[in-house]
Backbone as a ProteinNet text record, in pm:
[ID]
protein_1_A
[PRIMARY]
XXXXXXXXXXXXXXXXXXXXXXXXXXXXXXXXXXXXXXXXXXXXXXXXXXXXXXXXXXXXXXXXXXXXXXXXXXXXXXXXXXXXXXXXXXXXXXXXXXXXXXXXXXXXXXXXXXXXXXXXXXXXXXXXXXXXXXXXXXXXXXXXXXXXXXXXXXXXXXXXXXXXXXXXXXXXXXXXXXXXXXXXXXXXXXXXXXXXXXXXXXXXXXXXXXXXXXXXXXXXXXXXXXXXXXXXXXXXXXXXXXXXXXXXXXXXXXXXXXX
[TERTIARY]
7960.9	8045.4	8049	8022.2	8038.2	8167.2	8279	8393.9	8403.1	8496.6	8504.9	8622.6	8636.8	8817.6	8780.8	8873.1	8897.6	8979.3	8915.3	9014.5	9044.1	9207	9206.2	9216.1	9294.1	9262.5	9356.5	9455.6	9553.4	9484.1	9414.7	9381.5	9258.2	9245.5	9184.9	9029.5	8969.9	8850	8840.6	8974	8993.5	9023	9063.3	9142.6	8984.7	8891.1	8799.8	8674.9	8707.6	8618.6	8681.8	8825.3	8901.8	8829.4	8818.6	8789.3	8624	8533	8406.3	8368.1	8421.3	8418.3	8495.9	8577.3	8625.4	8546.4	8472.6	8438	8242.5	8211.4	8066.3	8077.8	7964.5	7940	7888.4	7928.1	7885.8	7972.5	8083.5	8178.3	8299.2	8383.6	8513.5	8617.6	8734.2	8786	8910.9	8893.3	8953	9100.1	9079.7	9186.7	9199.1	9308.5	9347.3	9367.6	9341.5	9419.2	9431.7	9545.4	9646.1	9738.9	9747.4	9839	9959.2	10094.2	10222.5	10251.4	10208.6	10267.1	10354.9	10444.6	10613.9	10600.2	10503.9	10469.5	10401.5	10353.9	10250.7	10198.7	10322.4	10258.5	10164.9	10037.3	9935.7	9957.2	10065.5	10119.1	10188.3	10196.6	10285.9	10149.8	10046.4	9929.9	9825.8	9891.7	9773.6	9690.5	9722.2	9576.8	9631.2	9532.3	9562.6	9612.9	9721.1	9785	9712.3	9578.2	9519.4	9459.7	9479.4	9442.1	9520.6	9481.7	9595.6	9600.3	9701	9743	9807.4	9708.8	9791.2	9814.4	9893.5	9936.1	9845.5	9820.7	9735.4	9630.5	9539	9464.5	9457	9591.7	9618.9	9688.9	9706.4	9744.2	9629.1	9540.9	9421.6	9357	9349.9	9308.5	9207.2	9095.1	8988.9	8847.5	8798	8667.1	8544.4	8619.6	8567.4	8430.8	8300	8163.9	8150.5	8211.9	8185.6	8304.2	8314.6	8430.5	8402.5	8448.4	8420.1	8541.3	8542.4	8615.7	8635.4	8740	8761.1	8911.6	8920.3	9049	9051.7	9067	9082.8	8995.2	8964.5	8877	8945.5	9100.1	9163.9	9139.7	9140.7	9113.4	8982	8887.3	8724.1	8663.1	8705.8	8644.7	8692.4	8832.4	8858	8836.1	8850.4	8847	8678.8	8609.5	8467.1	8431.4	8456.1	8478.8	8515.2	8655.9	8709.4	8612.8	8565.4	8461.7	8370.8	8288.3	8181.5	8211.5	8326.4	8335.8	8400	8450.8	8470.8	8379.4	8238.3	8140.4	8145.2	8194.2	8218	8107.1	8033.6	7964	8004.4	8027.4	8088.7	7987.1	8090.4	8020.4	8129	8100.8	8177.1	8136	8243.7	8234.6	8327.8	8430.5	8517.7	8417.4	8451.5	8377.4	8503.9	8406.8	8487.9	8453	8349.5	8264.8	8188.2	8233.2	8134.9	7994.4	7871.9	7785	7770	7846.1	7888.9	7953.1	8032.9	8110.8	7990.5	7901.8	7819.4	7705.4	7634	7603.5	7680	7771.2	7847.8	7864.2	7913.8	7925.9	7763.3	7674	7541.5	7503.6	7546.6	7505.7	7583.2	7730.9	7791.1	7738.1	7695.6	7658.5	7514.5	7425.3	7299.3	7330.6	7409.3	7469	7499.8	7575	7616.4	7472	7407.2	7270.3	7336.8	7424.9	7485.1	7470.5	7406	7368.8	7501.9	7480.7	7611.9	7553.9	7659.1	7629.6	7737.3	7674.5	7749.7	7700.2	7804.5	7748.7	7815.6	7735.7	7810.6	7871.2	7773.1	7817.4	7746.3	7820.3	7736.6	7723.8	7722.6	7685.5	7531.9	7468.5	7314.4	7270.1	7349.3	7257.5	7309.8	7418.6	7392.7	7297.8	7293.6	7178.3	7023.4	7003.5	6892.3	6916.6	6982.6	7002.2	6982.7	7018.1	7013	6821.9	6787.7	6651.9	6550.2	6617.8	6520	6527.1	6673.2	6699.4	6596.8	6573.1	6500.7	6361.2	6327.3	6202.3	6195.8	6257.1	6269	6228.7	6333.6	6361.1	6207.3	6134	5996.6	5942.5	5976.6	5910.6	6012.7	6154.7	6214.9	6356.6	6312.2	6383.6	6540.2	6527	6687.5	6758.9	6889.3	6928	7079.5	7184.4	7329.7	7349.4	7469.4	7523.7	7664.8	7728.5	7877.3	7891.5	7973.2	8033.6	8189.6	8223.5	8333.5	8372.5	8520.2	8596.8	8728.6	8803.5	8952.7	9027.6	9159.4	9258.2	9301.6	9294.1	9333.9	9249.4	9162	9049.2	9097.3	9099.1	9132.4	9052.5	8928	8795.1	8732.5	8702.6	8601	8509.9	8383	8299.2	8320	8248	8231	8144.7	8107.5	8018.8	7890.8	7917.4	7762.2	7692.8	7794.3	7710.4	7674.9	7758.9	7729.9	7586.8	7590.1	7465.1	7334.3	7361.6	7265.2	7193.9	7297.6	7248.8	7166.7	7197.2	7145.7	6992.5	6977.9	6865.4	6768.9	6826.5	6746.8	6698.9	6808.5	6756.8	6640.7	6611.4	6519.7	6367.9	6362.7	6264.5	6249.7	6349.5	6331.7	6258.5	6178.7	6104.5	6216.7	6206.9	6280.6	6309.3	6427.9	6454.3	6592.9	6582.1	6691.8	6738.4	6815.9	6830	6963.3	6945.9	7050.5	7017	7143.3	7113.3	7166.4	7093.2	7110.5	7256.2	7295.1	7369.7	7505.9	7514.9	7630.9	7739.5	7852.8	7988.1	8062.5	8188.4	8271.7	8421.9	8438	8546.6	8661.6	8604.9	8724.5	8690.7	8755.8	8711.5	8693	8583.4	8535.5	8465.4	8478.2	8384.8	8266.4	8196.5	8041.7	8057.7	8169	8156	8152.6	8117.9	8056.4	7937.1	7870.3	7766.4	7717	7606	7527	7380.5	7361.8	7244.7	7164.5	7246.1	7227.4	7235.2	7260.7	7280.2	7434.2	7463.3	7616.7	7673.8	7772.5	7831.2	7972.6	7986.6	8125.2	8183.4	8323.5	8380.9	8470.2	8490	8611	8684.5	8814.5	8900.9	8994.8	8990.6	9059.2	9089.4	9217.7	9234.4	9181	9113.2	9053.3	8933.5	8838.9	8716.7	8740.6	8601.1	8602.9	8529	8425.1	8276.9	8138.5	8124.1	8032.5	7980.5	7824.9	7735.9	7608.8	7639.3	7485.5	7435.5	7280.4	7210	7160.7	7164.3	7113.7	6998.6	6853.5	6742	6712.7	6663.9	6610.9	6496.8	6385	6271	6255.8	6087.9	6072.7	6075	6128.6	6105.8	6179	6231.9	6251.6	6387.5	6432.9	6538.6	6524.4	6586.2	6595.5	6722.5	6793.1	6935.7	6912.8	6978.8	6957.1	7113.1	7186.5	7305.1	7346.3	7453.6	7518.1	7641.6	7684.4	7823	7875.7	7992.2	8044.1	8177.1	8191.1	8313.6	8380.7	8352.3	8454.9	8393.7	8491.5	8489.3	8410.8	8416.6	8344.7	8191.7	8163.8	8008.5	8000.4	8063.4	8010.6	7983.7	8050.2	8056.1	7935.4	7831.1	7709.3	7619.1	7645.1	7619.8	7659.1	7779.6	7880.8	7830.3	7780.4	7727.3	7622.2	7511.3	7367.3	7455.9	7504.1	7555.3	7579.5	7670	7691.9	7618.2	7508.4	7378.2	7288.2	7282.7	7177.3	7239.2	7365.4	7395.8	7385.8	7425.1	7390	7243.7	7154.2	7031.8	6998.6	7058.7	7079.6	7057.5	6961	6973.2	7046.5	7094.9	7137.7	7233.2	7300.7	7391.5	7319.5	7295.1	7194.4	7331.8	7283	7371.9	7271.6	7303.5	7240.1	7232.4	7302.4	7273.8	7093.3	7042.4	6881.8	6803.9	6863.1	6782.9	6808.5	6828.2	6867.1	6807	6726.3	6697.5	6558.2
13548.7	13440.5	13325.5	13226.2	13102.1	13041.4	13057	13005.8	12843.7	12819.6	12651.3	12583.8	12538.8	12458.8	12329.5	12257.1	12115.6	12023.6	11910.8	11840.8	11716.4	11696.3	11579.8	11679.2	11740.7	11851	11776.6	11717.2	11664.1	11532	11453.2	11318.6	11329.6	11213.1	11201.7	11292.2	11254	11315.5	11444.7	11489.7	11607.5	11725.5	11669.1	11742.4	11776.3	11674.9	11686.7	11795.9	11775	11875.7	12021	12044	12169.5	12245.9	12171.1	12189.8	12237.6	12156.2	12190	12309.5	12322.3	12452.3	12598.8	12567.7	12667.8	12719.9	12636.6	12612.2	12671.9	12699.6	12676.4	12835.4	12910.9	13038.6	13071.8	13190.3	13178.4	13121.8	13036.3	12969	13018.7	13017.1	13058.6	12928.8	12868.2	12820.8	12840.1	12879.5	12966.5	12864.4	12752.5	12674.2	12554.2	12459.2	12313.6	12244.6	12149	12044.5	11936.6	11901.8	11751.1	11708.7	11599.3	11585.4	11525.3	11576.1	11515.2	11592.7	11731.9	11781.2	11878.1	11885.4	11906.9	12096	12140.9	12284.4	12372.6	12446.1	12577.5	12653.3	12637.1	12726.4	12714.5	12777	12732.5	12717.9	12763.4	12766.2	12622.2	12554.4	12447.4	12336.9	12367	12300.8	12331.4	12430.1	12488	12566.7	12577.6	12736	12831.1	12965.4	13084.8	13114.4	13187.3	13251.7	13269.4	13344.7	13383.3	13227.9	13130.5	12994.6	12929.1	12950.1	12898.4	12727.4	12686.9	12575.9	12490.4	12407.5	12365.3	12203.2	12117	12018.6	11941.1	12043.3	11948.8	12054.4	11987	12056.3	12182.6	12187.6	12275.7	12403.2	12392.7	12519.2	12612.7	12513.2	12589.1	12733.8	12830.1	12964.3	12969.9	12998.6	13014.5	13076.1	13134.3	13184.3	13101.6	12982	12931.9	12862.2	12849.6	12836.8	12735.9	12633.4	12469.2	12394.6	12292.5	12200.2	12061	12092.9	11928.2	11807.9	11722.3	11634.9	11456.9	11477.1	11344	11293.8	11214	11237.7	11067	11017.1	10861.1	10840.7	10729.2	10715.3	10733.4	10712.8	10746.8	10908.7	10986.9	11128.3	11174.1	11133.8	11182.4	11223.7	11171.9	11201.9	11306.5	11334.6	11462.5	11573.9	11551.2	11654.7	11689.3	11646.1	11679	11728	11673	11738.4	11874.2	11902.7	12048.2	12109.5	12089.7	12168.4	12204.4	12119.3	12184.9	12237	12235.1	12310.2	12481.7	12453	12612.7	12656.2	12612.6	12654.4	12649.9	12542.3	12548.7	12435.1	12398	12331.9	12185.2	12078	11999.3	11926.9	11882.5	11811.6	11698.7	11548.9	11478.3	11349.1	11333.1	11207.2	11086.4	11091.7	10998.1	10937.2	10796.9	10690.2	10641.9	10573.3	10529.4	10564.3	10657.5	10689.4	10591.2	10545.4	10453.5	10507.5	10431	10455.3	10549.6	10535.9	10626	10763.9	10778.3	10891.8	10946.2	10899.7	10976.3	11058.1	10994.4	11016.4	11159.7	11111.3	11218.5	11370.8	11371.8	11457.7	11544	11440.9	11462	11606.5	11531	11618.5	11730.3	11743.9	11857.8	11960	11894.8	11973.8	12062.2	11994.1	12032.1	12147.7	12125.3	12255.3	12338.3	12316.9	12455.7	12510.4	12451.6	12473.1	12485.9	12369.1	12377.2	12283.4	12291	12185	12127.1	12015.3	11943.3	11809.6	11744.2	11639	11517.2	11409.7	11267.6	11202.9	11202.1	11100.4	10979.8	10871	10733.5	10735.7	10813.9	10807.9	10921.9	10960.3	11118.2	11065.5	10965	10921.2	10906.7	10954.4	10942.4	10833.3	10735.6	10618.2	10531.8	10551.2	10469.1	10486.3	10668.1	10723.4	10616.1	10629	10553.2	10394.7	10341.2	10204	10164.8	10248.5	10242.8	10272.7	10353.8	10378.3	10270	10199.8	10109.6	9937.4	9961	9825.7	9827.4	9950	9973.5	9914.6	9960.8	9913.9	9775.6	9727.8	9567.1	9457.5	9526.1	9436.6	9417	9501	9460.1	9353.4	9284.2	9162.5	9069	9098.2	8990.6	9041.4	8955.1	8961.8	8877.5	8783.1	8729	8802	8824.8	8924	8919.6	8955.1	8971.2	9079.8	9151.3	9259.4	9221.5	9290	9270.4	9406	9467.6	9584.2	9537.3	9632.3	9613.1	9730.9	9769.3	9861.3	9848.6	9994.6	9975.4	9923.8	9882.9	9795.6	9895.6	10030.3	10152.9	10183.9	10152.9	10157.9	10160.9	10246.4	10175	10111.3	10109.3	10052.2	9951.4	9843.1	9723.4	9705.7	9728.6	9740.2	9863.3	9922.3	10060.8	10089.6	10269.1	10320.2	10265.1	10280.8	10277.2	10178.8	10019.1	9864.5	9871.8	9944.7	9931.9	10028.5	10131.6	10203.6	10151.2	10069.9	9965.7	9893.1	9787	9696.4	9787	9895	9952	10003.1	10051.8	10075.2	9974.1	9853.8	9728.9	9699.6	9689.8	9641.2	9720.3	9837.9	9942.5	9847.9	9797.3	9745	9607.4	9528.9	9401.8	9308.5	9217	9125.7	9054.3	9080.2	8997.7	8837.3	8805.2	8675.4	8618.5	8458.8	8444.5	8339.4	8393.8	8319.8	8224.1	8145.6	8038.1	7922.1	7831.9	7716.8	7736.2	7685.4	7709.5	7637.9	7550.6	7431.4	7469	7571.3	7614.2	7644.9	7566.9	7587.6	7632.1	7722.4	7783.8	7659.5	7630.3	7531.4	7655.1	7771.5	7863.4	7986.5	8038.9	8130	8251.4	8293.8	8440.7	8459.3	8323.5	8300.1	8357	8369.5	8439.3	8555.4	8631.4	8749.9	8842.1	8976	9008.6	9008.7	9028.8	9005.7	9134.5	9218.6	9296.4	9247.4	9246.5	9170.4	9060.4	8968.3	8872.9	8912.6	9043.4	9042.5	9000.5	8942.8	8904.7	9003.4	9081.5	9191.5	9137	9121.9	9089	9198.8	9197.9	9326.5	9277.6	9343.9	9319.6	9424.5	9425.8	9485.5	9468.6	9559.5	9480.8	9615.1	9608	9718.2	9741.2	9856.3	9892.9	9897.8	9856.3	9895.8	10042.3	10115.1	10223.2	10213.1	10237	10198.1	10123.3	9987.4	9922.8	9852	9858.3	9758.1	9674.3	9561.6	9511	9426.8	9445.4	9383.2	9262	9158.5	9059.4	9009.5	8985.5	8926.7	8818.9	8705.5	8588.5	8544.4	8473.4	8407	8321.3	8230.5	8117	8192.3	8081.1	8082.5	8203.7	8285.7	8426	8497.5	8555.3	8688.6	8818.4	8910.7	9041.6	9102.3	9150.8	9234.1	9335.5	9456.9	9575.4	9609.6	9689.6	9717.1	9863.1	9904.8	10058.6	10034.5	10130.6	10131.6	10252.6	10307.8	10435.9	10425.9	10464.7	10418.5	10562.9	10637.2	10759.5	10843	10881.7	10950.4	11092.7	11153.5	11295.5	11246.9	11116.4	11113.3	11148	11175.7	11189.4	11358.6	11409.3	11552.5	11669.8	11560.3	11610.9	11629.7	11513.9	11496.7	11594.8	11639.2	11718.1	11861.2	11880.2	12027.1	12042.5	11949.8	11945.5	11983.8	11901	11899.8	12081.5	12118	12264.7	12351.7	12341.5	12410	12393.4	12321.7	12295.4	12293.8	12293.1	12246.6	12358.1	12490.6	12596.7	12634.5	12559	12533.1	12482.6	12328	12226.3	12291.6	12269.5	12263.6	12157	12048.4	11952.3	11881.1	11768.1	11715	11596	11562.5	11441.4	11374.3	11240	11133.1	11088.7	11111.2	11046.8	11147.3	11132.6	11242.1	11255.9	11129.3	11134.4	11255.7	11277.2	11359.8	11517.4	11535.9	11682.2	11672.4	11579.9	11570	11599.2
9937.2	9878	10028	9971.4	10098.2	10067.6	10159.3	10198.5	10230.8	10141.1	10178.2	10214.4	10329.5	10346.2	10303.2	10237.7	10165.1	10257.2	10340.6	10412.9	10323.3	10311	10217.6	10092.4	10041	9908.4	9803.4	9862.3	9799.3	9726.3	9760.5	9730	9576.6	9558.4	9421.1	9430	9535.7	9604.4	9605.2	9691.9	9745.7	9623.1	9502.6	9387.7	9318.1	9288.9	9246.1	9304.6	9449.5	9508.6	9506.2	9463.2	9471.6	9324.1	9233.5	9087.1	9077.1	9203.1	9194.9	9250.7	9335.2	9463.7	9371.5	9253.1	9160.7	9068.7	9019.6	8939.2	8965.8	9093	9109.4	9159.4	9091.6	9138.1	9281.5	9378.9	9501	9580.2	9540.2	9664.1	9646	9755.4	9735.9	9809.1	9763.5	9828.5	9904.5	10057.8	10109.6	10175.2	10220.7	10268.1	10247.1	10229.9	10223.1	10338.1	10384.5	10493.7	10440.6	10471.7	10386.8	10501.9	10575.5	10656.4	10598.6	10639.9	10592.2	10440.9	10418.2	10319.1	10364.1	10225.7	10282.2	10246.9	10139.1	10105	10183.9	10225.2	10267.1	10161.9	10017.9	9918.5	9850.1	9850	9722.3	9622.4	9541	9375.7	9369.3	9489.1	9449	9425.1	9467.4	9418.4	9314	9265.3	9125.7	9187.6	9337.9	9384.2	9409.2	9387.6	9396.8	9529.8	9527.1	9620.7	9764.1	9735.1	9881.8	9953.4	9915.5	9969.5	10060.9	10157.6	10308.8	10279.7	10358.1	10317.6	10452.1	10528.8	10634.2	10636.6	10743.4	10756.7	10864.3	10954	11081.5	11134	11201.7	11253.5	11342.5	11428.5	11535.6	11473	11341.5	11281	11208.4	11218.6	11100.7	11197.9	11141.3	11121.8	11017.4	11017.3	10919.4	10948.9	10844.3	10842.4	10755.4	10721.6	10638.3	10673.3	10578.9	10626.2	10629.7	10499.3	10504.9	10519.6	10609.5	10572.1	10485.4	10389.4	10290.3	10318.3	10388.4	10406.3	10328.6	10278.8	10207.1	10241.9	10345.3	10420.7	10461.8	10545.1	10604.3	10684.1	10736.7	10861.1	10997.1	10982.1	11111.9	11156.5	11059.9	11071.6	11103.8	11055.6	11000.6	11145.4	11235.4	11370.1	11423.3	11448.6	11485.5	11408.2	11285.3	11159.4	11189.2	11190.2	11200.9	11311.1	11477	11565.7	11567.1	11490.3	11494.4	11442.1	11312.5	11241.2	11332.5	11390.9	11435.5	11573.9	11616.8	11710.5	11705.6	11607.8	11531.2	11441.8	11444	11383.7	11254.1	11190.8	11023.4	10982.5	10883	10885.9	10819.6	10864.6	10787.1	10696.2	10576	10461.2	10451.2	10514.7	10552.7	10441.2	10324.1	10244.7	10308.9	10422.9	10462.7	10511.5	10514.1	10604.1	10713.2	10816.3	10930.3	11048.3	11062.8	11173.4	11258	11392.2	11447.3	11497.7	11498.1	11541.6	11660	11760.2	11870.2	11836	11766.8	11714.9	11654.7	11561.3	11470.4	11597.9	11709.5	11769.5	11881.8	11911.8	12002.6	11884.3	11752.2	11678.4	11676.2	11654	11626.6	11765.9	11900.7	12007.3	12006.4	11962.4	11974.3	11869.6	11737.1	11633.4	11704.5	11767.2	11824.2	11913	12017	12117.8	12079	11939.3	11852.8	11768.7	11764.7	11679.6	11524.4	11483.4	11336.5	11274.2	11137.5	11090	10991.2	10956.4	10866.9	10803.5	10706.5	10675.5	10675.2	10700.3	10661.5	10589	10464.8	10322.4	10320	10345	10303.4	10160.6	10078.7	9944.1	9865.1	9782.2	9745.6	9609.7	9539.1	9419.9	9423.3	9346.9	9320.8	9302.5	9213.6	9194.1	9347.9	9400.7	9534.1	9626.8	9654.3	9698.9	9700.3	9550.1	9532.8	9545.5	9517.3	9546.2	9707.4	9810.2	9947.5	9970.5	9875.3	9894.3	9854.8	9747.3	9715.8	9752.4	9816.3	9893	10026.6	10086	10186.7	10162.1	10057.3	10035.9	9994.9	9940.8	9892	10000.1	10112.7	10249.3	10310.3	10298.9	10335.3	10312.5	10170.6	10124.3	10094.3	10085.2	10097.7	10193.4	10319.8	10457.9	10424.2	10324.8	10298.3	10197.5	10245.9	10174.4	10211.4	10111.4	10144.3	10063.4	10061.4	10026.7	9970.8	9851	9811.9	9761.2	9821.9	9771.6	9672.9	9598.1	9500.7	9494.2	9564.6	9570.4	9522.2	9496.3	9414.8	9555.8	9525.2	9604	9701.2	9710.8	9768.4	9887.2	9898.6	9978.6	10114.9	10235.8	10351.5	10446.3	10451	10516.6	10443.6	10525	10479.9	10626	10584.5	10443	10385.4	10308.8	10289.9	10334.1	10361.5	10434.5	10369.6	10241.2	10171.7	10224.8	10219.8	10256.5	10367.7	10462.7	10616	10623.9	10546.1	10538.1	10502.2	10397.4	10323	10401.4	10477.1	10572.1	10699.9	10747.7	10861.9	10810.7	10683.9	10645.4	10625.7	10589.4	10564.1	10688.1	10789.3	10924.5	11017.2	10937.9	11008.9	10973.1	10872.8	10794.9	10794.9	10789.1	10743.2	10888.5	10817.1	10960	11022.9	11175.9	11244.1	11183.2	11137.6	11057.3	11089.9	11095.4	11074	10965.1	10853.7	10742.2	10708.4	10582.2	10599.8	10681.6	10686.7	10724.3	10880.1	11012	11144.1	11171.3	11121.1	11120.9	11078.4	10995.5	10864.1	10961.4	10887.7	10909.7	10797.5	10844.6	10773.7	10749	10629.9	10636.9	10593.8	10572.3	10561.3	10630.1	10741.6	10814.4	10787.3	10840.6	10724.3	10591.5	10564	10384.4	10364.9	10485.8	10479.7	10496.5	10445.6	10506.7	10626.7	10637.9	10758.7	10776.6	10920.9	10973.4	11045.4	10971.5	11057.1	11117.7	11194.4	11239.4	11145.2	11108.2	11027.9	10922.7	10804.2	10694.9	10673.9	10579.9	10543.8	10445.2	10458.1	10372.7	10313.1	10196.8	10154.4	10078.5	10108.2	10053.3	9961.5	9806.9	9720.1	9690.9	9730.6	9662.2	9565.4	9462.7	9318	9265	9162.3	9089.4	8964.3	8923.3	8804	8873	8990.3	9010.3	9084.6	9080.9	9147.5	9279.1	9289.7	9380.8	9316.7	9362.5	9333.2	9426.1	9426.2	9511.8	9458.3	9508.1	9432.5	9582.1	9577.6	9696.9	9636.3	9725	9671.2	9752.8	9713.6	9794.3	9748.7	9807.4	9747	9826.4	9746.1	9799.3	9746.2	9773.9	9732.2	9563.4	9461.9	9359.8	9315.1	9348.2	9267.1	9364.2	9256.8	9324.8	9313.7	9347.4	9297.9	9297.1	9248.1	9227.9	9227.3	9310	9300.3	9298.3	9156.6	9180.2	9132.1	9147.8	9153.5	9099.5	8983.2	8967.6	8983.8	9033.7	9006.4	8942.8	8783.9	8726.1	8708.4	8787.6	8756.9	8880.7	8958.7	9073.1	9061	8913.9	8897.6	8944.3	8938	8947.5	9097.2	9160.3	9339.7	9362.2	9251.6	9266.9	9275	9182.8	9168.4	9310.8	9402.7	9520.7	9636.1	9601.3	9673.1	9688.9	9526.1	9505.7	9562	9565.9	9653.8	9782.2	9866.3	9983.4	9994.7	9930.8	9961.4	9941.6	9864.1	9826.1	9938.9	9992	10106.6	10253.9	10302.4	10454.5	10522.6	10475.6	10576.2	10594.6	10544.1	10561.3	10713.3	10724.1	10790.2	10933.6	11026.8	11172.8	11232.7	11198	11272.8	11196	11256.2	11158.8	11139.8	10985.4	10950.2	10874.9	10857.3	10795.6	10655.1	10575.3	10452.5	10320	10217.1	10105.1	10097.4	10095.6	10091.4	10144.4	10273.8	10333.2	10280.8	10202.2	10117	10018.9	9958.3	9848.9	9796.1
[MASK]
+++++++++++++++++++++++++++++++++++++++++++++++++++++++++++++++++++++++++++++++++++++++++++++++++++++++++++++++++++++++++++++++++++++++++++++++++++++++++++++++++++++++++++++++++++++++++++++++++++++++++++++++++++++++++++++++++++++++++++++++++++++++++++++++++++

């Protein structure tokens, strides 16, 4: 039986992860972590009596094999580091890690000979969008990204949009796009800039997670779009991660590396 700890188990994604683990043969939920909780009684969260409840990293004592993280950008680095240092395979769905932090965590995991996954997005449509966008960028170097999320999302741009830009940047010919004399009459109106790729973040109620990548060329345009209408759609990817993470030998970035 593979034992699982879920960090952020009281949140929207965390709750879906709880139900996924409970419904999956061969897996057992042994612990939950959520900052600021007032009760340590698992019954208050409709969990079995044997599930340990923690409100702080320093309290955790567990024999979990997998650490599933759906917390906050402010907590994800410390959580991932804790998991690795304690020999727990991390499956990180929380965004907000910097490139330097990812590199440091990969070094820690390598020293421990521990595999894990950092996934900017667990949605299969989002993973395929990134794959397709990277392929298209070889032929369409002029590109912009628009990502749209619910108004409670804590970070911008989304991890998926930033990962999309990074993948495009790997293959995109060195290129200056747009008017070199462009000016902004309203500061920031052109969005964020990742190596010349503009990223625009929309935050509105009613949205869940959506992204479109717009490519333009002489006389033609290409738009690649994905929409996640329900957070349940992410659980397919989480299950893929659960089923494969114990076989990984390093901390990898991107669910596509497990497909």
